[in-house]
N, C-alpha and C positions, 0 to 999 in steps of 0.2 A: 274340571270334570268333563269328559268327552260327551258330546251330545248323543252320539250313536250308541254308547253303552247304556244310556238311559231309556232307549226306545224299546218298549215292550210291544207285543203283538197288538195290532188294532189301533184305533183312533185315540184311545185314552193314553196309551204309551207315547204317542206322538206329541200330545199336549204336554206331558211331563217333560219330554226332551226339550221342547221349545221353551218352557218356563225355566228349566235348569240352565240352558245356555244363555238365556236373556239375563238371568240373575248373576251369572259369573262374570268377573272382570275380564276384559279383553286381554288376550295373551296368557291367560292362566287356566285355559280349559284343557290342557294336556296333562295326563296323569304323570306322577313323579317318575315312574320308570322310563318315560320317554324324554325326560329333561336331562340335558347335558349342558356343557359350558356355553355361555353367551359372553361376549367380550365387550367390556366397557359399559354397555347398557344391558344388564342381564335380562334374559327372556327365556321362553320355553323353547328348547331346541335340542335335538339329538346330535351327538358327535358325528362328524362326517366319516364316510368310509375312507380307507387309506387311499392316498393319491394314486390314481390309475396311471399306467405307463402310457404316455402320450408322445407321439413322435414330435420332434422339434418342428417349429414352424418353418415352412419352406421359404427362406429369405431370397432364393433365386427364382421364385415363381414370376412368370411374366406378368407385368402390370400394364394392361392396355386401356386403362380408364382415361388417363390424361392425354388424349389424342391431340389436343390443341397445343401441347407443349407447355402448358401452364400447370403448376402444381396446385392442387386443390386440397384444402384442409378444412376440417370441421371440429368444433369443440362440443363435446357432450359431457353432461355433468353427473357426478356420483354424489347425489344428495344436494339439498338446498335448504336455505333457512326458512322459506315461506311454507313449505309443505312438510319436509322431513328428511332425515339423512340416515336413519337406522339401517344397517346392513341386514338383509333378510326381509325387511319390510319395505323400505323406500329405495333400496339399492339391491336389485336381484339379478341373477343370471338370466332369467327369462326376459326381463324387460330390456336388458342390453342386447340379447340375441335378436330381438325383434327389430333392432335398429340397423342390423348389418345390411339387409337388402336396401333399406332407405339410403344408406351411405353409398352403396354401389350405384343406385339409381341416380344420385347426385354427382357421380363420378369423382368421389373423394379418394385421395391418395393417402392422406395423413389423418389419423384420428387422434385428437388430444382429449384425454379424459381428465376433466377438472375435478379433483377430489376435495370434498368438504363434508367430512363425516366423523362423528365421534365414536363410531364403533357399532356393534350390534351382535348378530347371532353367528355362532361358529358354524352352524349347518350350511351357511351360504358361501363360506370362503372357498372351499374346494370347487364348488360349481362356478363361482365367478372366475376363479383362476383358470379353470378349464375353458370357459368361453373366451376370455381374453387371450390366453396362450394358444389354444388350438384353433380358434375360429377367427378372431380379429387379426392376429399376427399373420395368418395365412393370406389375408387380402389387403392389409393396410400397414403402413408404418405406424406403430402404436406408441403413444407418448402419454405419460402421466404428468399432470401439472398439479402439484400438491399445495393446496391452501391449508388443509388440515386433514390428516389421515391418521386417526387414532385407533388402536386396537384392531378390531376386525377389518376396518377400512385399510389400515396399513398392510395387513396380511393379504388382503385382496389385491392390493397394488404391487405386491412384492414380485410378481411374475413379469412386471414391466421392465424391459431392458433399458429404457430411456426415461429417466425421471428428472423433472425440473421442479423447483420450489418457487412459490411467491416469497417476497421478503419476510412475511410473517408466517411462512409455512412451518408446519411441525408434523412429525411422522414417528410413530412408535407406540410405546406403552401398551404392549400386546398381552397383558396379563389376562388370565381367563377365570371366569366365575361360573358356577352352576347354582341353580335354585336361588335362594335368597342371599346373594353375595358370599357364597361359600367358594373359597379359592380352589381351583382345580388342583389335583394332586395325584400322585401315584401313577398307575398304568394309563389312565386317561390323559394326563398331562404329558407323559412320555410319548404317547401316540401323536399328540398334537405337535410336540417338538420335532418328531421324526417327519411328520407331514410337511412342516414348514421348512425342513431341510431340503425336501424335494422341490418345494415351490421356490426356495432360494436359488436352486440350480436353474430353474426356468428363467429367472431374471439375471443369471450370472452374478449373483451376490455371494460373498463369503457367508456361510451359514452362521458364523459366529455373531454377525450383526443381528440377525433375527433372534437368536438365542438370548442375546443381551436385552432385547426388547420384551422377551417373554418371561424371563425369570430374574430374580434379584441377584445383585452382585455380592450379597452378603451370605456367607456360608450358613450361618445359623438360621436365616430365614428360608433358605433352600432346603435345609435338612427337614424342616417341617412339611415340605411338599412331597417327601418320600420319593425322590428321584435321584438318579445317579449324576455325579459331576461330569463335566465341568459346570460351574455356576455361570451367572450372567455378567461377570466382570468383563470389560472390554477396553483395550487400548490399541493404538495404531502408530505406525511410523510411515512417513511419506518420503520417498527417495527424492532428494532435491534434483538429481540429474535426470532421472527417467520419469518422475511423477508417480511411479508405482507405489501403491499403498499396501502395507502388510498389517493384518489385524492379529491381535493376540487375545486369547480368552483369559486375560488377567489385567490387573490395573497397574502392572509394574514394568512389563517388557517394552511397551511403546512409550514414546515421548508425549503422545497426545492421549490423555486419559478421557475416555468417553463414558464409562460407567464403572463405579458410581461417580456422581458429580453433583456438587451443590446440595448434598444431603438427600439426593434422589437415587434410588437403588435399581431402577429399571430404565433402560435407555429410551429417550425420545430425542430425535435429531431436529435441530432447527436449521434454517436455510444456510447460515454461515458455516456451521459445523458439517452439514451434509456436503457442501461444496468443498470444504477443506480436505475431507477424507474421500473425495471423489464418488460419494454415494449419489449425489445429484450431478447433473451435467451443466447446471447453471441456475440462475435466479432471474425471474421475470415477473413484472407486475402488470404488463400490458401485452397485447398480441404482438405489437411491434418488437418488444423486448424478447418475447418468446421466439418469434421468427428468427431474429438475429442469433439467439443462443442455439437454435436448431440448425443454423447455417443455411437458412432459406434466403435466396436472393430475390425471388419473385414467387409470391403465393397469393392465391385467392381464398379468403376465408368464406366458406359457403354459408348462406343463410340470410335472413332479414334482420335489420337493425332492431334492437330492443333496449330501451333505456335502462332496464334493470341490470344489464350485463355489459361487460366490456368486450364481448364476443357476439357475433351474429347468431341468430337461432336458426339452425338447420331443421329440416323435417325430422331427422333423427332425434335432435335435442328436444323438439316440440313433443315428440312421442314420449320421451322420458318425463318431461314436465307434466304432460297430461296423465301419465301413469301415476306419478306421485300425488297429483292433485286428487285423482279418483281414490287412490289408496288412503289418503287422509280423510276424505269424506266417508269412505267405508269404515275406517277404523273408528271414527267418531259416531257412526250411526248403526253399527252392527247390532247392538242390543235393540235399537228401535226396529230394525228389519225383523228380528226374531219376535219381538212383542207384537208387531202388526200382523205377522203371519199367524201367530198363535191366536190373536183376537179374532181375525176374520174366519179362521177355521172353527173356532168355538161358536161364533155367531151363525155360521152356515149350518153347523150341526143342529142348532136349535131354532132355525128360521122356518117360516112357512114355505111351502113348496114354491110359491110364486116369487119369493125373495131370495131363495137359496142360490140361484144361478149367478146373480150379480155378486154376492158375497164370496162365492167360490172363485169367481174371476178375479176379485181383488186379492184373495189369498194367493192365487197363482202369480199375480204381479209381484208380490213380496218374495215369493220363492224365486222368481226370475231375477230379482234384485240381488239375492244372495248368490245365485249361480253366476251372475255377472261379476260380482265381487271376487269370487274365486277364479274366474276366467282371467280377470285383470291381474290378479296376484295369486298364483296357485299356492303360495305359502299359507294363505288363510285357511286352506283345508287342513293343514297340519296344526296350526296354532289354535283353531277354534273347534275342530272336530276330531283331531287325532291323526289325520292322514287322508290321502286320496281315497283309499278303499272305504274308510269310515264315512267320509263325506258323500261318496256316491251311494252308499247304503242308506244314509240319512235322506238324501234327495229321493231315492226310489221309494222309501216308505212314505214321505210326504206326498209324492205324486200318487201313490196308491190311495192314500186317504182322500185326496182331492177327487180322484176318480170315483171312489165309493160315494162321496157326497154328491157328485154330479149325477150319479145313476139313481139317486133317490127320487128324482123328478120324473123318471121314466115309468 
């Protein structure tokens, strides 16, 4: 239930809104008409707009950052085990965009994005793809290093033209759900399939690969989705002389059957198979392995050593770690923020004149905490209030209530 829809005129309505949002489970405050597919980890999210036409990244752009002749590279992470990895919550376009200037300031030439995510919200995929494709590629050699990229995470990585795996890496299983584990179907699914064809083109991947990751190889299962064929079967041939790989949207034309396989009907690539069909450019467990696979003879990995990681932590990476840490704190404490705001407004409304100012000040502190939460992760406005407009309206009404309470002492 959206907070803003519960707000009636005046102070009493504000109290009702605060109580309702406090009582609602996090991520479930958006009405059903706003809910669309979330991938792997279902959540409340509208489907994205169709992929906009974005000019290809300018690969010939002059790069004058590495003026000392030494290639500089940085690893930034797409999710982590300590804080979280959900796309749209812990991996957002906004948080990655903030790192671009930091990377430039550290004169980074190559950005390696280490993926470790089990999926998330469909709403963020297009935004992430746009940031990586139109903004990162313009300024950096952009590389994906896949430890785990499932569902929405794989779809977010699919615009990367240079992908490497860890030995245990996996990539795919991009089936979509909406609401309470209801499989996407019909026009909504068709639109996502079309959007991912466009994103496949950004990464120079055969669109048959992503289609096999999105829908079943079994005709009977696909017919229930109310979409048009081809289905998600996939096989491939590798030319022994040229190394060229040809993909087929069936399980019979190619000598390498990718989907279905082992009783699984939706494609997930592991490191061995990804390398075999040239989806990945190599497998690496360490920075040294990765550098060799990337053809780097001399490289400086930017950042400070950190025992938690096999890569140094750059300023950009620290920014992402801080973002996810604060996001986790806010996710765990949002209901407490709302409860405390509600309590102090109630106390202020019934306090003696000499006590009211202090209570109003404490209410404002909790409002500022909620505003800081949304500033750190703008998606909280959608997930907990219904959108930016609704959140701004809610803040305005809370601030009016605070102002009215403050004026009682005058």
